[in-house]
N, C-alpha and C positions, 0 to 999 in steps of 0.2 A: 504493500500500500504506500510505501515511501515514494515510489515512482510517481504516483498520481498526485501526491501532496506537494512535492517539491517542484513539479513541472511548471505550474503557472508563474512561480517566482523567477524561473529562468527565462521567461518570455520577454523580459525587459531587454531592450537592445544593448544596454551597457553591460549586461551580465551574460550575454549569449556566447561570448568567446571564451568563457571560463570553463574548460573541461567538459563541454557538453558531449563530445564524442565518446569518451570513456564512460560517462554517466549513462548515456542511452544504450551503449552496447551491453554493459553489465546488467543494469536493472531492466532494460527493455527485453533482454533475452530471458530473464528470470520471471518477470511478470508479463502478462499479456501475450505470452508465447502462443496461446491458442487463438487469440482474437486479433492480434495486431500483426500485420505483415511487415511493416517497416515504418521508420520515422525519418523525415527529412527536415533538417534545421536550416532555416533561412536567417536573414539578418534580423528580422523583427517578428517572425511568426514561425509556426511549426506546421508540417503537413503530415497527417496520419494516413497511412495506407491500410485500409480496413477491408476485411472480407465482406461480401455483399450481405450475407445472412446475419452478420453481427452489427450491421450499421444501426439497427434499431436499439441495440443494447448500448452502443456508444452515445447515441443521441439522448437516451434516457439518463445516462450517467452524467454527461456534460451539462444537461439542463437542471439536474437536481443536486449535484454535488456542490458543497459550499466552497471548495477550493477552486473550482472552475467557474461555476455560476454563469454559464453561457445561456443567457436568457433571450437571445435574439439569433435567428437565422437570417442573415442579411443578404445572402446570395446563394443560388443554386444554378449551376450551369453544366453543360455536357459538351463532349467532343466526340466526333464520329471517326473511327479508324477502320472503316469498311466492315470487318467481321466482329468488332467489339466496340463498346462505348465506354467512355470515361466520365464519371459523374463526380463533380466537386461540390462540397458543401463548405460554406464559410460561416462560422459561428462567431459571435461577438459577446464578450463579457463586459458589461458596463461597470460592474463592481471592481474588477481587476484591470480593466482597460487593456485588453489584449484580444487578438483575433486567433482563431483556431481553424485550420483547414483540414478537411477530411476527404479522402479520395477513394472511390470504389471503382472497380472495373467489372462490367457485365458484358455478356455475349448477346447475340441477337435475340434469343427467346428467353432470356433471364429477366425476371421481374423483381425489381428492388422494392423494399418496404417503404410505405409512405410515412412521413414525419409530421403529419398534420396534428396528430394527437399531442405532440410535444411542442410544436411551434406552429402557430396559426398562419404565419407568413409563408409556410411551405405550401399552402393551398394554391395560390396563384403561381408560385415558382414551379411547382410540379406540373401544373397545367401548361405552363409555357414550354417546359421541356418536352412534354407529351405532344404539344402542337408542332414544335419545330423538329423533333427527332423521332417521334413515335414511340417513346419509352413509356410503358404503362407502369403505374405504381400500385402495389397491393394495398388494399384497405383505404383507398382514396374515394371519398364519397361522391365527389362531383368532378370526375375527370373528363373534361370536354375541351374543345378548342377555345383558345383565348385570343390569339392574334390574327389568325387567318379567317377568311370568309366562310359562310355556310356552304357546305358541299365542296370544299376545297379538296383536291386530289393530291395525295402524297404528303410528305413532310419536307419543308424547304431546305433545312440544314443537313439533310442526309447526303452522303456522297453520291448516291444513285439518283438523286433528284436532278433533272436537267436544268441548266442555267437559265433558259428562257421560259421554263415552266410548261404547263400543259394548256393554259387558256390565256387569251389576251382580251382585254376589255376596251370597248369603244362606246361613244355616245351616239345613239341613233336619232337623227334629226326628225324623222317622221313619227316614230313611236315615242319620242321624248323620254327615252329610258336608256339604261346602260346594258349592253349586251356582252355576254361572255362567249367567245368563239374559240375553237381550237387554233393553236398557233400554226401558221403556214409560213414556211421559209422558202421564198422563191429563189431558185438558182437560175437566173436568166443570164444568158451569154451576153457579155458586153465587151466592146472593143475599147481598149485603153491605149492612149498615146503617151509614152513616157519621155518624149522629147520636150525640150524647153520651148516656151512660146516664141523665143527669139528666132528659132530655126523655121517655124511656120511663117513668121512675118517676113523673113529673108527670102523664103521660097516663093511667097506670093508676090513679092516685089520684083 
């Protein structure tokens, strides 16, 4: 338990350089060996690499522990690496004035747990990740699209999503409404002249 107690006091940027590597190697291997995959110490914050199934346990501990008191989830974002996703959580402790980052890695059909029960701000953050990446969260009561339009096809920030999208929108003058039509990219043959205009002027003269 010493590992969890002393860690927030090492989060201050003036104390980060003092023996954190040996401290994390010894106590990190002894404690959290089952739940924690690794720790990365930055200049003013820590990054915890956590297994997907144990993320709910860490969120419950960070929010209820006196030594951490992470009472805010200020950010939740993801990254697509084709066959797997990386989800990052950013916790904030107003009491101790430090940030804590937690990172999990999931595969295509893996479902992470929702943190709405511990942090109310996770509601919209998880809906945003679902809308842009298609990642579904277990036990989320209202998981629906947040940023894209109704009937939107696909998820915009996925690697397999085309850059031009599937639909293009235009305003119809006669119907006085906005129409969504499939994207059509015309490949019309065109003749280009790469000569400078001075040569054309000299030839005409």
